[in-house]
Backbone bond lengths (Angstrom), bond angles and torsions (degrees), N, CA, C in turn:
res aa  C-N    CA-C-N  psi(-1)  N-CA   C-N-CA  omega(-1)  CA-C   N-CA-C  phi
1 M - - - 1.495 - - 1.544 110.17 -
2 T 1.339 115.58 126.32 1.462 118.89 -179.25 1.517 109.52 -84.60
3 D 1.343 115.71 152.30 1.454 120.96 175.81 1.536 112.24 -94.35
4 I 1.315 117.98 -13.96 1.466 120.72 179.80 1.478 111.68 -106.71
5 V 1.339 115.84 120.47 1.473 122.84 -177.85 1.524 106.72 -119.83
6 R 1.310 118.09 121.80 1.464 119.11 -179.99 1.512 111.12 -87.53
7 L 1.332 113.81 125.41 1.460 120.99 -175.92 1.503 110.81 -108.90
8 C 1.336 115.75 146.64 1.432 120.84 -178.45 1.520 110.84 -139.49
9 A 1.360 115.31 129.67 1.449 119.67 173.59 1.504 108.09 -110.20
10 V 1.375 116.86 125.97 1.453 121.19 173.72 1.500 109.89 -98.30
11 Q 1.327 115.46 122.29 1.472 119.85 174.81 1.530 107.59 -112.33
12 A 1.306 114.56 107.13 1.476 119.90 -173.89 1.533 108.91 -149.54
13 A 1.328 115.41 156.30 1.435 119.93 179.12 1.491 110.85 -94.93
14 P 1.330 118.37 129.41 1.466 120.75 175.61 1.534 109.70 -79.75
15 A 1.306 116.06 174.16 1.459 122.48 172.81 1.553 105.60 -87.78
16 L 1.279 116.87 96.74 1.473 119.45 -174.70 1.519 113.64 -54.61
17 F 1.352 115.59 133.73 1.426 124.57 178.01 1.553 113.15 70.62
18 D 1.314 118.70 15.36 1.462 122.03 -177.41 1.534 108.03 -138.62
19 K 1.311 115.35 94.93 1.492 118.79 -174.64 1.540 111.75 -67.84
20 Q 1.312 117.78 -34.26 1.467 118.32 -178.47 1.532 110.49 -69.27
21 A 1.345 116.47 -45.25 1.450 119.31 179.83 1.539 109.86 -67.93
22 S 1.321 117.80 -36.86 1.489 121.19 177.73 1.547 109.05 -64.17
23 L 1.323 115.96 -42.54 1.485 118.78 177.99 1.490 110.69 -57.08
24 E 1.308 118.74 -45.73 1.454 121.93 -179.96 1.553 112.54 -60.83
25 I 1.325 113.22 -36.77 1.503 119.08 176.93 1.545 107.86 -66.28
26 A 1.305 117.98 -46.63 1.466 122.06 178.18 1.499 112.01 -57.89
27 L 1.297 117.70 -45.79 1.483 121.60 -179.11 1.524 109.61 -61.12
28 D 1.334 116.44 -42.18 1.440 120.32 -179.13 1.536 111.23 -63.55
29 W 1.344 115.96 -42.57 1.504 119.98 177.54 1.540 111.69 -66.94
30 I 1.281 117.68 -37.44 1.453 120.37 176.87 1.522 111.13 -63.64
31 D 1.268 116.75 -40.33 1.498 120.63 178.06 1.548 109.10 -64.33
32 K 1.350 116.23 -40.60 1.471 120.07 178.27 1.542 110.93 -64.27
33 A 1.355 114.31 -44.81 1.453 118.30 -178.09 1.497 112.36 -66.58
34 A 1.336 116.00 -27.91 1.499 120.45 -176.42 1.549 110.30 -65.23
35 K 1.313 116.55 -21.88 1.487 117.88 179.76 1.537 112.40 -62.12
36 D 1.355 115.76 -25.40 1.474 119.30 178.98 1.513 111.75 -89.93
37 K 1.320 117.59 5.34 1.470 124.08 178.10 1.530 112.43 51.50
38 P 1.322 116.75 56.52 1.474 119.59 178.78 1.527 111.55 -78.96
39 D 1.339 115.16 160.51 1.466 121.28 171.77 1.548 111.36 -92.23
40 V 1.333 116.28 -30.34 1.490 121.29 -179.72 1.502 107.41 -134.48
41 I 1.340 116.51 132.84 1.464 124.19 173.89 1.507 107.55 -119.18
42 A 1.338 118.41 125.53 1.452 121.50 -174.83 1.527 111.92 -124.69
43 F 1.318 114.56 137.37 1.501 123.58 174.64 1.524 108.41 -111.12
44 G 1.345 116.11 173.80 1.447 122.88 -177.64 1.521 115.74 -79.42
45 E 1.292 115.48 178.97 1.504 123.51 179.91 1.518 109.83 -65.92
46 A 1.358 115.40 135.57 1.474 123.17 174.96 1.516 111.23 51.37
47 W 1.299 116.72 32.92 1.487 121.59 -172.06 1.529 111.29 -60.93
48 L 1.277 117.48 -34.11 1.480 122.77 -175.26 1.511 108.93 -108.74
49 P 1.341 121.47 109.09 1.474 125.51 -0.80 1.551 111.68 -104.53
50 G 1.328 117.35 43.09 1.463 121.22 174.12 1.479 114.06 121.23
51 Y 1.359 116.15 142.70 1.428 122.16 176.19 1.534 110.60 -66.86
52 P 1.325 118.68 138.25 1.484 119.91 -176.19 1.522 114.36 -81.52
53 F 1.301 116.66 67.58 1.464 121.38 179.88 1.515 113.31 -54.19
54 F 1.361 117.68 -26.23 1.465 119.19 -177.36 1.497 113.53 -62.32
55 I 1.330 121.05 -14.32 1.432 122.71 -177.02 1.506 114.21 -61.54
56 D 1.348 117.78 -21.11 1.417 121.28 179.35 1.554 113.99 -81.67
57 S 1.335 115.99 -5.87 1.441 120.42 179.83 1.539 110.47 -87.73
58 P 1.340 117.50 154.68 1.485 121.00 177.11 1.540 109.99 -58.22
59 L 1.295 116.08 148.07 1.431 122.75 175.11 1.537 111.30 -57.89
60 S 1.323 117.49 135.86 1.444 122.73 178.16 1.485 107.89 -161.75
61 D 1.352 117.38 175.37 1.448 120.22 178.48 1.540 109.82 -62.99
62 V 1.362 117.36 -35.71 1.459 119.61 179.13 1.531 110.40 -67.64
63 W 1.320 116.02 -38.13 1.478 119.98 177.07 1.496 110.88 -57.27
64 W 1.319 116.69 -49.40 1.472 119.96 -179.73 1.498 112.73 -65.66
65 Q 1.313 115.92 -32.88 1.461 119.39 175.70 1.530 109.40 -63.14
66 A 1.322 116.13 -45.56 1.450 120.52 -179.95 1.551 111.41 -62.42
67 A 1.342 115.77 -42.19 1.458 119.31 178.14 1.529 111.77 -61.92
68 G 1.334 116.57 -40.24 1.408 120.02 179.43 1.549 112.67 -67.47
69 E 1.311 116.38 -38.48 1.480 118.74 177.70 1.536 111.93 -67.76
70 L 1.348 115.56 -34.88 1.437 117.43 177.93 1.568 110.97 -65.51
71 L 1.358 113.84 -41.83 1.448 117.46 176.83 1.513 112.59 -61.39
72 K 1.336 116.48 -40.89 1.436 121.62 179.07 1.501 111.43 -61.18
73 N 1.331 117.22 -29.73 1.462 122.71 -179.23 1.517 113.26 -100.25
74 G 1.313 117.13 19.87 1.446 120.50 175.49 1.522 112.03 -64.47
75 V 1.316 115.05 151.24 1.468 122.12 -171.72 1.546 108.90 -104.89
76 R 1.289 116.19 120.67 1.487 120.77 172.42 1.529 109.81 -85.47
77 L 1.323 116.29 137.94 1.435 119.39 -177.14 1.533 112.17 -68.45
78 D 1.330 115.89 -22.31 1.476 119.06 175.64 1.522 111.75 -97.47
79 G 1.298 116.18 15.38 1.471 121.04 -176.56 1.504 115.04 -92.39
80 P 1.347 115.87 -179.89 1.479 120.25 -174.41 1.536 113.11 -68.54
81 E 1.365 118.85 -25.89 1.459 120.30 -176.62 1.523 108.26 -67.30
82 V 1.313 117.21 -48.96 1.484 118.62 -179.83 1.521 111.12 -65.80
83 K 1.288 119.46 -35.40 1.461 121.41 177.25 1.541 109.38 -63.02
84 A 1.363 116.97 -43.24 1.439 120.60 179.35 1.501 112.14 -64.75
85 L 1.328 117.36 -38.22 1.455 120.77 175.53 1.549 111.35 -65.41
86 G 1.296 115.72 -33.40 1.470 120.63 175.99 1.525 110.94 -62.23
87 K 1.318 114.61 -44.35 1.486 118.60 179.84 1.548 110.08 -65.26
88 A 1.336 115.39 -36.71 1.471 119.87 178.85 1.527 110.79 -67.74
89 A 1.273 116.53 -38.20 1.510 120.29 177.86 1.502 109.61 -64.63
90 K 1.314 116.89 -43.24 1.453 120.48 178.39 1.518 111.66 -63.14
91 R 1.333 114.56 -41.09 1.468 118.59 178.92 1.511 111.41 -65.58
92 A 1.350 115.72 -37.01 1.468 118.55 -178.26 1.502 113.82 -83.81
93 G 1.371 115.13 -13.59 1.463 117.77 -176.22 1.508 113.81 65.22
94 A 1.356 117.08 31.75 1.419 121.72 -176.36 1.541 110.83 -138.03
95 D 1.326 116.40 151.21 1.480 120.63 170.59 1.523 106.09 -74.72
96 I 1.340 114.26 144.11 1.475 120.42 178.37 1.511 107.65 -120.52
97 V 1.353 115.87 131.91 1.450 122.99 175.22 1.497 107.13 -120.81
98 I 1.339 117.19 120.04 1.466 120.23 -171.96 1.539 109.58 -144.56
99 G 1.287 116.08 140.55 1.464 121.07 177.83 1.532 109.23 -87.26
100 V 1.342 114.64 137.66 1.486 120.92 179.57 1.508 109.11 -134.83
101 N 1.315 114.62 154.76 1.457 122.23 168.87 1.527 105.64 -85.97
102 E 1.304 118.42 93.63 1.453 122.22 -171.78 1.545 110.85 -79.64
103 L 1.298 116.60 131.41 1.471 122.03 178.25 1.537 108.20 -90.17
104 D 1.340 114.29 129.05 1.472 120.46 176.38 1.530 107.98 -56.41
105 P 1.340 117.79 124.20 1.472 119.62 -171.61 1.554 112.62 -70.98
106 Q 1.285 118.08 -18.38 1.482 118.25 -177.93 1.527 110.78 -100.21
107 T 1.319 119.08 -57.65 1.454 119.38 -176.41 1.536 111.34 -74.90
108 E 1.318 116.38 -28.62 1.488 120.39 -172.89 1.505 112.26 51.99
109 A 1.332 115.51 30.78 1.446 120.59 -179.66 1.516 112.39 -134.98
110 T 1.345 117.92 4.88 1.411 122.99 176.00 1.532 110.53 -127.45
111 L 1.320 116.34 139.04 1.449 122.10 172.65 1.512 111.35 -106.26
112 Y 1.319 115.69 147.37 1.473 121.83 172.69 1.522 108.19 -122.12
113 C 1.296 116.27 146.23 1.437 123.45 174.85 1.569 104.38 -86.12
114 T 1.313 118.05 103.92 1.422 123.01 -165.97 1.542 111.16 -124.89
115 M 1.342 112.76 131.84 1.460 119.82 171.40 1.548 107.80 -93.09
116 V 1.319 116.06 123.23 1.463 122.29 179.07 1.496 109.74 -105.80
117 T 1.322 116.57 129.83 1.487 121.22 175.90 1.506 108.15 -114.29
118 I 1.318 115.61 122.74 1.484 123.83 -177.36 1.508 107.94 -118.23
119 G 1.303 117.30 128.68 1.454 123.45 -178.03 1.515 112.60 -75.53
120 K 1.307 116.20 160.43 1.476 121.84 -179.02 1.517 110.45 -64.57
121 D 1.334 118.30 -13.38 1.465 120.94 175.97 1.514 111.00 -89.11
122 G 1.358 118.10 0.84 1.415 122.07 179.65 1.486 115.65 92.23
123 S 1.311 118.58 -2.28 1.491 121.00 -177.25 1.536 110.88 -86.51
124 L 1.322 113.80 151.41 1.474 121.27 173.76 1.529 109.35 -78.47
125 L 1.332 118.04 111.53 1.418 121.71 -175.32 1.505 114.23 -90.07
126 N 1.376 115.98 -33.08 1.463 118.57 -178.19 1.518 108.42 -165.49
127 R 1.335 112.56 153.53 1.469 120.78 167.54 1.487 107.36 -131.76
128 H 1.309 116.04 130.74 1.479 120.32 176.26 1.497 108.25 -121.89
129 R 1.367 114.51 115.52 1.463 120.57 177.34 1.512 109.05 -88.57
130 K 1.339 116.83 131.92 1.444 121.85 -179.13 1.567 107.59 -52.68
131 I 1.327 114.90 126.16 1.444 120.67 -171.22 1.521 110.59 -66.85
132 K 1.291 118.84 -45.71 1.461 123.60 -179.16 1.547 107.74 -139.63
133 P 1.340 115.61 104.12 1.480 118.10 175.36 1.533 110.06 -53.92
134 T 1.322 114.89 148.07 1.456 121.55 -173.53 1.532 111.90 -94.07
135 H 1.346 116.01 126.23 1.426 121.74 170.76 1.524 113.36 52.53
136 H 1.319 120.53 -120.18 1.459 122.87 -176.82 1.547 112.57 -67.00
137 E 1.290 117.06 -15.50 1.478 119.46 177.96 1.518 112.29 -60.21
138 R 1.369 114.90 -22.67 1.450 118.06 -178.35 1.540 112.63 -70.52
139 S 1.344 116.12 -10.77 1.467 117.79 174.95 1.502 112.90 -81.14
140 I 1.319 117.76 -9.07 1.463 120.52 -175.49 1.529 113.31 -128.09
141 W 1.332 118.48 -25.35 1.458 121.83 -178.05 1.486 112.80 -117.48
142 G 1.319 117.19 142.60 1.466 123.26 175.98 1.526 110.20 -81.08
143 D 1.341 116.48 162.17 1.468 120.07 174.55 1.554 109.82 -67.72
144 G 1.322 114.27 144.45 1.443 119.47 178.53 1.528 111.48 -94.43
145 D 1.293 116.77 -164.07 1.480 122.34 178.48 1.490 108.55 -135.96
146 A 1.346 115.70 -179.89 1.458 120.36 -178.29 1.508 113.01 -101.59
147 K 1.332 116.73 11.08 1.489 117.72 178.64 1.534 110.93 -56.84
148 G 1.339 116.54 -42.07 1.444 120.17 -178.32 1.504 115.75 -90.04
149 L 1.326 116.71 8.74 1.464 121.45 -177.20 1.523 108.88 -82.44
150 V 1.337 114.28 59.33 1.481 120.35 -177.13 1.522 108.64 -143.27
151 P 1.346 118.74 144.41 1.463 121.74 172.27 1.562 106.56 -74.71
152 V 1.336 114.10 151.55 1.431 118.19 175.12 1.534 109.59 -105.03
153 Q 1.305 115.93 139.22 1.459 120.87 -176.24 1.514 109.14 -81.56
154 R 1.327 115.32 125.67 1.460 121.56 174.25 1.522 108.52 -113.21
155 D 1.332 117.13 175.39 1.466 118.01 -177.16 1.575 111.56 -71.48
156 W 1.314 115.92 -14.14 1.474 120.23 -179.67 1.524 112.87 -105.21
157 G 1.355 117.61 -13.93 1.489 120.46 -177.12 1.469 110.84 156.55
158 R 1.350 119.49 -152.83 1.454 123.45 -175.42 1.524 111.97 -115.88
159 L 1.339 114.27 136.34 1.474 122.45 -173.69 1.537 108.74 -120.60
160 S 1.353 114.79 130.89 1.450 120.48 -178.24 1.542 110.11 -131.72
161 S 1.373 114.02 171.90 1.440 118.25 176.49 1.522 110.69 -155.22
162 L 1.332 115.71 152.18 1.455 123.49 171.51 1.538 109.57 -141.21
163 N 1.322 113.55 160.02 1.462 120.06 178.27 1.566 109.87 -98.55
164 C 1.310 116.06 122.04 1.466 121.91 161.52 1.505 113.80 43.11
165 W 1.311 118.26 -118.04 1.480 123.67 -172.55 1.504 114.24 -76.52
166 E 1.341 117.39 4.20 1.457 117.34 168.22 1.529 108.45 -62.14
167 H 1.328 116.82 -25.36 1.453 118.70 176.74 1.532 111.49 -69.14
168 N 1.295 116.67 -25.16 1.466 121.37 177.84 1.512 112.41 -84.52
169 A 1.330 116.60 -18.00 1.476 121.71 -179.51 1.526 111.28 -74.75
170 V 1.310 117.07 -12.98 1.476 125.20 172.92 1.533 113.06 75.81
171 L 1.328 118.44 -61.43 1.453 121.05 -172.31 1.503 113.09 -64.76
172 P 1.314 121.30 -41.93 1.469 119.15 177.01 1.558 111.91 -59.01
173 A 1.340 117.07 -39.94 1.446 118.25 177.67 1.495 110.93 -66.37
174 Y 1.352 118.57 -41.72 1.456 121.43 178.99 1.519 111.16 -63.41
175 A 1.329 115.96 -37.02 1.468 118.62 179.63 1.509 111.30 -60.17
176 L 1.321 117.10 -38.87 1.470 121.11 176.28 1.517 110.99 -68.90
177 M 1.317 117.01 -46.67 1.458 120.88 -179.93 1.537 112.61 -57.81
178 A 1.359 113.44 -34.95 1.491 118.33 -178.27 1.529 110.42 -67.12
179 Q 1.334 118.03 -19.97 1.455 121.94 -179.83 1.536 111.81 -95.84
180 G 1.323 114.52 -10.96 1.498 118.44 -179.10 1.496 111.61 93.51
181 V 1.304 116.61 119.79 1.492 122.75 179.31 1.500 109.26 -130.63
182 D 1.310 116.73 136.98 1.487 121.45 172.53 1.511 113.45 -108.71
183 V 1.339 115.88 -39.08 1.451 123.18 176.00 1.514 107.81 -131.70
184 H 1.322 116.72 134.08 1.451 121.74 -177.60 1.525 109.99 -130.27
185 V 1.320 116.29 139.02 1.488 120.97 174.95 1.522 106.96 -104.05
186 A 1.324 116.02 116.83 1.454 122.95 173.57 1.521 107.13 -100.75
187 A 1.316 115.36 105.51 1.467 119.23 -171.74 1.552 111.38 -98.59
188 W 1.333 114.26 134.24 1.468 120.91 -176.48 1.516 110.67 -135.28
189 P 1.347 116.80 158.01 1.467 118.76 176.52 1.521 113.42 -77.94
190 G 1.327 116.91 -17.83 1.456 121.70 -177.51 1.503 113.50 114.07
191 R 1.326 117.41 149.80 1.479 121.77 -174.88 1.510 110.98 -79.63
192 E 1.382 115.18 153.22 1.440 120.21 170.57 1.538 109.36 -92.57
193 P 1.340 117.87 160.01 1.500 120.35 179.96 1.538 108.09 -69.60
194 E 1.329 114.05 165.02 1.459 121.80 -173.27 1.531 113.12 -60.18
195 E 1.347 116.79 -27.91 1.462 117.89 -176.39 1.521 112.70 -79.85
196 A 1.326 119.02 -8.63 1.457 121.42 178.55 1.502 110.65 -74.71
197 P 1.354 116.42 136.66 1.487 118.54 -178.48 1.524 113.53 -59.22
198 S 1.325 118.02 -29.79 1.476 120.44 -177.30 1.536 112.34 -92.85
199 Q 1.336 118.22 5.82 1.466 121.29 -174.98 1.524 112.38 -53.88
200 P 1.310 121.18 -41.95 1.463 119.91 179.21 1.482 114.13 -57.83
201 V 1.338 116.76 -30.19 1.476 119.98 176.68 1.505 110.73 -68.32
202 W 1.347 116.72 -51.10 1.449 121.81 -177.16 1.530 112.21 -67.55
203 A 1.342 117.04 -30.54 1.450 119.58 -179.49 1.498 113.31 -61.14
204 R 1.321 115.83 -18.79 1.474 119.00 -177.55 1.495 112.96 -73.02
205 Q 1.332 118.94 -5.23 1.450 120.15 -178.48 1.519 110.08 -59.38
206 L 1.312 118.91 -41.45 1.484 120.90 179.04 1.503 110.87 -72.28
207 L 1.347 118.30 -42.36 1.447 122.28 178.62 1.509 111.19 -57.38
208 L 1.315 118.03 -49.34 1.451 121.73 -175.84 1.529 111.79 -71.56
209 S 1.311 115.41 -33.88 1.505 119.32 176.06 1.509 110.75 -66.11
210 R 1.356 116.99 -41.98 1.445 119.11 178.66 1.545 111.80 -67.94
211 A 1.338 115.19 -36.18 1.453 119.38 176.67 1.503 112.11 -60.99
212 F 1.342 116.74 -44.08 1.472 120.00 178.58 1.520 110.33 -61.30
213 A 1.320 116.74 -44.12 1.451 120.43 179.16 1.520 111.92 -56.93
214 S 1.314 115.70 -47.64 1.459 121.87 -179.59 1.527 111.88 -65.28
215 Q 1.316 117.70 -45.19 1.473 121.68 -174.88 1.550 109.94 -70.89
216 A 1.302 115.74 -41.99 1.486 119.86 -178.27 1.518 112.24 -85.14
217 A 1.319 117.67 -9.47 1.474 121.41 -172.07 1.517 110.36 51.18
218 A 1.342 114.33 49.08 1.470 120.69 -175.10 1.522 109.62 -129.36
219 W 1.303 117.44 158.39 1.446 123.58 171.61 1.534 107.19 -76.94
220 V 1.325 117.42 139.04 1.480 122.46 -178.51 1.477 109.71 -126.99
221 I 1.362 115.28 130.27 1.456 121.45 167.27 1.509 107.04 -97.79
222 C 1.319 116.50 108.10 1.488 122.46 174.23 1.513 105.88 -83.67
223 S 1.342 115.54 94.32 1.460 119.71 -176.14 1.538 108.96 -96.92
224 A 1.304 114.06 124.61 1.451 120.18 -174.29 1.507 112.63 -122.08
225 G 1.310 115.92 145.08 1.424 119.57 174.71 1.550 110.96 -82.79
226 I 1.301 117.10 170.71 1.471 121.25 174.47 1.519 106.65 -141.86
227 R 1.342 115.25 141.84 1.492 119.07 -177.40 1.545 106.18 -154.51
228 M 1.317 115.93 113.81 1.459 122.64 174.10 1.527 108.78 -106.06
229 Q 1.324 114.95 168.40 1.462 119.51 -176.63 1.532 113.13 -57.60
230 E 1.336 116.37 -31.27 1.461 118.98 -178.42 1.521 111.87 -71.99
231 H 1.326 117.16 -12.00 1.451 120.57 177.55 1.529 112.84 -89.35
232 V 1.316 118.40 -5.51 1.434 122.77 -175.14 1.543 109.79 -94.34
233 P 1.319 119.35 127.43 1.463 120.86 174.87 1.535 111.74 -54.37
234 E 1.290 117.57 141.46 1.465 123.19 -175.18 1.533 111.81 -51.36
235 R 1.334 113.89 -42.07 1.486 118.54 -173.87 1.524 112.93 -67.07
236 F 1.374 116.90 -14.38 1.461 119.52 -178.86 1.525 113.22 -117.10
237 K 1.279 119.27 10.32 1.473 121.93 -176.42 1.524 111.68 -60.70
238 S 1.316 116.53 -32.28 1.475 120.08 -178.99 1.543 112.65 -63.84
239 L 1.332 116.23 -16.62 1.456 120.80 -178.51 1.518 112.56 -92.85
240 Y 1.305 118.26 -4.93 1.463 121.95 -174.24 1.510 109.59 -123.10
241 E 1.325 118.39 103.96 1.468 120.65 -176.73 1.493 112.79 -89.73
242 F 1.363 116.61 -41.03 1.457 120.65 -175.10 1.520 111.26 -116.91
243 D 1.315 114.81 152.93 1.470 120.63 174.09 1.527 108.84 -77.16
244 H 1.317 116.30 162.95 1.483 122.79 169.44 1.511 106.74 -123.14
245 N 1.372 114.69 117.67 1.431 119.15 -163.44 1.510 116.45 -102.84
246 G 1.334 116.58 22.72 1.478 120.61 172.40 1.517 112.70 88.17
247 G 1.339 114.17 -123.38 1.465 120.31 -176.96 1.533 113.66 105.87
248 A 1.347 116.09 27.37 1.460 119.43 178.85 1.503 112.90 -62.79
249 A 1.309 117.94 150.18 1.457 122.33 -178.54 1.528 108.78 -159.18
250 I 1.326 115.33 158.95 1.460 120.99 169.93 1.552 106.59 -122.23
251 I 1.334 115.19 132.04 1.461 120.41 -168.66 1.529 109.73 -125.98
252 D 1.317 115.41 139.47 1.466 118.77 -176.69 1.542 110.12 -88.50
253 P 1.302 118.31 175.22 1.495 121.81 -173.23 1.535 113.66 -69.45
254 R 1.332 117.75 -7.36 1.431 119.80 173.37 1.526 111.89 -92.45
255 G 1.307 116.77 -1.29 1.460 121.68 -178.32 1.540 114.78 89.32
256 E 1.341 115.43 11.35 1.437 119.95 -177.83 1.505 112.07 -95.57
257 V 1.339 115.90 136.99 1.496 121.04 177.13 1.514 111.12 -72.22
258 V 1.311 116.65 124.04 1.478 118.39 179.49 1.521 111.68 -112.36
259 A 1.355 117.99 -11.84 1.463 121.53 174.86 1.520 106.11 -149.50
260 G 1.381 115.95 134.05 1.445 122.01 -176.95 1.521 110.45 99.91
261 L 1.286 117.73 -172.92 1.404 129.14 2.61 1.510 113.20 -73.36
262 L 1.323 115.36 146.58 1.425 120.91 175.70 1.519 108.28 -106.29
263 S 1.318 118.31 111.70 1.467 121.81 -172.55 1.530 110.11 -130.67
264 D 1.344 114.02 147.51 1.475 123.34 173.00 1.527 113.64 64.44
265 E 1.336 117.59 18.10 1.456 118.35 178.32 1.520 109.17 -160.09
266 E 1.332 115.18 156.66 1.429 120.06 171.86 1.496 109.79 -79.61
267 G 1.303 116.85 156.25 1.456 119.29 177.52 1.503 113.41 168.16
268 I 1.323 116.90 -174.15 1.451 122.99 -179.78 1.518 108.76 -129.63
269 L 1.309 114.33 133.35 1.487 121.71 171.98 1.527 108.75 -105.82
270 V 1.328 115.98 141.48 1.461 122.20 -179.20 1.527 107.81 -136.08
271 A 1.316 116.14 138.80 1.459 121.56 176.01 1.539 107.00 -151.66
272 D 1.323 114.92 145.64 1.456 122.56 174.12 1.546 108.19 -90.71
273 A 1.330 116.48 117.19 1.469 121.58 -179.20 1.544 108.66 -92.39
274 D 1.326 116.56 121.04 1.435 122.27 177.22 1.580 108.81 -91.98
275 L 1.343 115.37 106.99 1.436 116.74 -178.28 1.508 115.01 -68.77
276 A 1.336 116.13 -15.65 1.481 119.07 173.57 1.500 109.62 -63.65
277 L 1.326 117.51 -34.96 1.485 121.40 177.47 1.517 109.55 -64.91
278 A 1.329 115.72 -40.73 1.472 119.55 -179.76 1.543 109.55 -63.25
279 R 1.335 116.09 -42.05 1.484 117.89 179.10 1.501 111.78 -64.05
280 A 1.333 116.88 -39.41 1.433 120.50 178.82 1.556 111.47 -61.80
281 C 1.328 114.54 -40.31 1.461 119.50 178.81 1.525 111.15 -69.33
282 K 1.303 118.40 -33.30 1.453 121.82 179.65 1.534 111.09 -68.12
283 V 1.345 116.87 -26.97 1.423 120.98 175.59 1.564 110.22 -60.18
284 A 1.353 114.85 -34.55 1.466 117.89 -179.54 1.529 111.41 -83.13
285 S 1.329 117.57 -32.81 1.487 120.09 -174.12 1.523 109.79 -148.86
286 D 1.312 116.39 114.98 1.472 122.81 167.74 1.511 106.19 -127.52
287 P 1.335 117.92 96.52 1.470 122.69 -170.13 1.506 113.91 -64.25
288 A 1.342 119.46 -14.75 1.455 121.98 176.64 1.506 111.75 -114.36
289 G 1.371 116.36 6.62 1.446 120.01 -177.78 1.510 109.73 -125.22
290 H 1.334 116.90 -114.08 1.473 118.99 -174.06 1.517 113.80 -68.46
291 Y 1.356 118.10 -18.57 1.436 121.08 178.43 1.531 110.02 -105.43
292 S 1.326 115.13 46.60 1.435 120.21 179.51 1.540 110.36 -140.99
293 R 1.332 116.70 171.70 1.479 122.63 175.51 1.520 108.53 -133.05
294 P 1.319 117.95 77.77 1.473 120.50 -177.10 1.520 111.25 -65.96
295 D 1.301 119.18 -15.64 1.471 121.34 175.51 1.510 111.90 -72.37
296 L 1.373 113.87 -19.98 1.492 120.05 -177.61 1.520 112.74 -106.71
297 F 1.335 115.44 -37.84 1.488 121.68 -174.16 1.493 111.08 -124.63
298 R 1.364 116.83 135.02 1.446 122.16 177.17 1.501 110.28 -137.39
299 L 1.348 116.42 141.79 1.453 122.29 174.54 1.490 108.44 -118.86
300 E 1.331 115.74 124.51 1.470 123.41 176.92 1.526 107.96 -105.86
301 V 1.313 117.51 128.14 1.427 123.48 -179.68 1.527 109.54 -117.48
302 D 1.314 117.27 126.12 1.468 122.34 175.12 1.524 107.90 -92.16
303 G 1.316 116.46 103.26 1.460 121.72 -173.41 1.530 113.77 -89.23
304 R 1.330 118.59 13.13 1.442 120.12 178.78 1.542 111.17 -70.84
305 E 1.325 115.80 151.29 1.466 120.27 174.31 1.526 106.49 -77.27
306 I 1.320 115.45 130.29 1.457 120.30 -176.62 1.540 110.42 -117.23
307 Y 1.301 115.19 128.90 1.456 120.14 176.53 1.513 108.58 -117.48
308 P 1.327 119.48 157.37 1.455 120.59 171.18 1.500 110.48 -70.38
309 G 1.336 116.89 130.60 1.433 120.36 179.56 1.532 112.24 78.57
310 D 1.304 115.16 176.77 1.455 122.05 -177.60 1.511 108.73 -94.82
311 R 1.319 118.30 115.30 1.474 121.40 179.04 1.510 113.18 -104.69
312 G 1.311 115.76 14.65 1.466 118.68 175.26 1.495 112.64 73.05
């Protein structure tokens, strides 16, 4: 088992509302990232085919059109997009963690905000559906479940992921820490500029990512999306007032930023994660082990797969 794991954050703009074009962009960035020989390559939340920023706009005919197009471009986990990402992971020799708008495989009428983890052998290792979409996200995404709320075992350690404000929900993060985490992907849609009214909300992506790193004594890839006005299809520009300028970073187990922030541009961040440092930090703080009181506090997680309605 190696102590050095090379981490990579890809900050790139997808082709909004177009899963095939977005897939081609992702494959191109994976090939670029592979030149640095990373062990883990991470993309932002709902990256394929793009975070639904339009949800913050007032309801209108254009809003409903955008929602319908996003549903049409939902990603099935047994579909060609995930298979293509698996081939790319195998080609790169790296695990890939990427956010997708997952299409419910039965109703094909519900989307989930899902983190997909693909192994370097091309296999689908895990899918984690956002447990509770945040605020206006509930107008477009269904509730997830805790089936995927588990770290995956790799030959170097354990890899986990969460979406955005799941880090602020506390218990999902603790559930992962209780199982042991060495490297974690904190996926975000990207920050808004300072003049945006909601900027203080989005600015917390770095704060919460650093907090997870410190609490879990784990390396964290803060993977952020980026979206400028030129990336928005003309027919939907009225729904997008502000840009989202990224903010990707790589954070060590002490909560310190060692690569990034990457803002206002596409690009790749790379850092070598020393797992010996993570172990040293865990000696000081293991929130589900020696630095816990299981006689006083207990967390019960229902890991069953949950669907709307009875599917037999």
